[in-house]
LOKOLGU-912326 format. One record per residue (C-alpha): residue in one letter; residue number from 1; x, y, z. Coordinates in steps of 0.02 Angstrom, whole numbers, plus 50000, padded with zeros to 5 digits. Layout:
BEGIN
+------+------+-------+-------+-------+
| milo | volo |    px |    py |    pz |
+------+------+-------+-------+-------+
|    A |  NUM |     X |     Y |     Z |
...
+------+------+-------+-------+-------+
***
This chain:
BEGIN
+------+------+-------+-------+-------+
| milo | volo |    px |    py |    pz |
+------+------+-------+-------+-------+
|    Q |    1 | 50005 | 49983 | 50001 |
|    V |    2 | 50071 | 50204 | 49954 |
|    Q |    3 | 50071 | 50301 | 50079 |
|    L |    4 | 50099 | 50498 | 50009 |
|    V |    5 | 50145 | 50637 | 50145 |
|    E |    6 | 50148 | 50828 | 50094 |
|    S |    7 | 50243 | 50957 | 50178 |
|    G |    8 | 50286 | 51127 | 50153 |
|    G |    9 | 50090 | 51213 | 50173 |
|    G |   10 | 50114 | 51386 | 50258 |
|    L |   11 | 50056 | 51553 | 50249 |
|    V |   12 | 50142 | 51668 | 50137 |
|    Q |   13 | 50130 | 51859 | 50081 |
|    A |   14 | 50043 | 51880 | 49885 |
|    G |   15 | 50211 | 51889 | 49768 |
|    G |   16 | 50338 | 51744 | 49881 |
|    S |   17 | 50351 | 51553 | 49858 |
|    L |   18 | 50317 | 51414 | 49942 |
|    R |   19 | 50385 | 51246 | 49892 |
|    L |   20 | 50283 | 51065 | 49933 |
|    T |   21 | 50324 | 50908 | 49953 |
|    C |   22 | 50274 | 50718 | 49927 |
|    A |   23 | 50356 | 50569 | 49984 |
|    A |   24 | 50319 | 50426 | 49940 |
|    S |   25 | 50308 | 50262 | 50030 |
|    G |   26 | 50349 | 50085 | 49942 |
|    S |   27 | 50438 | 50014 | 49823 |
|    I |   28 | 50337 | 50052 | 49657 |
|    F |   29 | 50382 | 50257 | 49625 |
|    S |   30 | 50430 | 50306 | 49465 |
|    I |   31 | 50306 | 50206 | 49358 |
|    Y |   32 | 50203 | 50300 | 49414 |
|    A |   33 | 50126 | 50467 | 49352 |
|    L |   34 | 50119 | 50592 | 49479 |
|    G |   35 | 50007 | 50767 | 49518 |
|    W |   36 | 49969 | 50905 | 49636 |
|    Y |   37 | 49792 | 50961 | 49661 |
|    R |   38 | 49718 | 51087 | 49780 |
|    Q |   39 | 49546 | 51148 | 49838 |
|    A |   40 | 49499 | 51284 | 49900 |
|    P |   41 | 49328 | 51319 | 50013 |
|    G |   42 | 49188 | 51282 | 49945 |
|    K |   43 | 49261 | 51228 | 49773 |
|    Q |   44 | 49315 | 51064 | 49684 |
|    R |   45 | 49453 | 50999 | 49693 |
|    E |   46 | 49551 | 51068 | 49540 |
|    L |   47 | 49710 | 50999 | 49444 |
|    V |   48 | 49872 | 51110 | 49470 |
|    A |   49 | 50007 | 51010 | 49354 |
|    T |   50 | 50037 | 50825 | 49322 |
|    I |   51 | 50229 | 50738 | 49286 |
|    T |   52 | 50211 | 50583 | 49190 |
|    S |   53 | 50356 | 50458 | 49234 |
|    G |   54 | 50469 | 50516 | 49107 |
|    G |   55 | 50463 | 50683 | 49147 |
|    S |   56 | 50340 | 50764 | 49049 |
|    T |   57 | 50226 | 50901 | 49136 |
|    N |   58 | 50077 | 50965 | 49119 |
|    Y |   59 | 49996 | 51127 | 49208 |
|    A |   60 | 49830 | 51207 | 49260 |
|    D |   61 | 49815 | 51363 | 49146 |
|    S |   62 | 49817 | 51475 | 49313 |
|    V |   63 | 49982 | 51427 | 49361 |
|    K |   64 | 50084 | 51420 | 49211 |
|    G |   65 | 50235 | 51548 | 49207 |
|    R |   66 | 50225 | 51510 | 49393 |
|    F |   67 | 50219 | 51344 | 49465 |
|    T |   68 | 50347 | 51173 | 49446 |
|    I |   69 | 50333 | 51010 | 49457 |
|    S |   70 | 50484 | 50916 | 49492 |
|    R |   71 | 50487 | 50711 | 49514 |
|    D |   72 | 50659 | 50629 | 49603 |
|    N |   73 | 50589 | 50424 | 49613 |
|    A |   74 | 50770 | 50392 | 49689 |
|    K |   75 | 50680 | 50494 | 49836 |
|    K |   76 | 50510 | 50436 | 49796 |
|    K |   77 | 50493 | 50626 | 49827 |
|    V |   78 | 50369 | 50730 | 49702 |
|    N |   79 | 50396 | 50954 | 49735 |
|    L |   80 | 50294 | 51080 | 49668 |
|    Q |   81 | 50388 | 51241 | 49691 |
|    M |   82 | 50276 | 51377 | 49671 |
|    N |   83 | 50335 | 51562 | 49643 |
|    S |   84 | 50246 | 51740 | 49627 |
|    L |   85 | 50097 | 51650 | 49720 |
|    K |   86 | 49922 | 51747 | 49728 |
|    P |   87 | 49783 | 51740 | 49867 |
|    E |   88 | 49705 | 51652 | 49728 |
|    D |   89 | 49810 | 51517 | 49754 |
|    T |   90 | 49742 | 51475 | 49960 |
|    A |   91 | 49689 | 51299 | 49946 |
|    V |   92 | 49728 | 51139 | 50038 |
|    Y |   93 | 49855 | 51038 | 49934 |
|    Y |   94 | 49848 | 50850 | 49888 |
|    C |   95 | 49981 | 50749 | 49821 |
|    Y |   96 | 49920 | 50604 | 49686 |
|    M |   97 | 49997 | 50440 | 49616 |
|    A |   98 | 49916 | 50368 | 49478 |
|    V |   99 | 49853 | 50220 | 49565 |
|    G |  100 | 49727 | 50293 | 49651 |
|    N |  101 | 49794 | 50348 | 49812 |
|    W |  102 | 49797 | 50533 | 49898 |
|    G |  103 | 49910 | 50586 | 50021 |
|    Q |  104 | 49795 | 50726 | 50157 |
|    G |  105 | 49841 | 50886 | 50121 |
|    T |  106 | 49948 | 51006 | 50142 |
|    Q |  107 | 49874 | 51197 | 50184 |
|    V |  108 | 49921 | 51345 | 50058 |
|    T |  109 | 49882 | 51525 | 50123 |
|    V |  110 | 49920 | 51658 | 50018 |
|    S |  111 | 49884 | 51819 | 50119 |
|    S |  112 | 49849 | 52003 | 50016 |
+------+------+-------+-------+-------+
***
């Protein structure tokens, strides 16, 4: 059973940066696509960014040019570097592995 644990969330002012990390347990990691999703209060969970096993990336239009997803297969981690943060980026951010596993989420709050 794969477990995903996110870290790195917090409170930051608009224009600031945060780096989220998701650490995976279990032996299978490198062959699966990974992603970051977010859910703001009263809204549906939405895709932020994904990365395939081969390293191809995809981003929501709202974060293109500001966020970067990366993976380290040796360390079984997926990262989300978030720059130029905006108040509308405030949400709980979830890590996802394409076997149906989700992390518990980490709160990101951007103050104006």
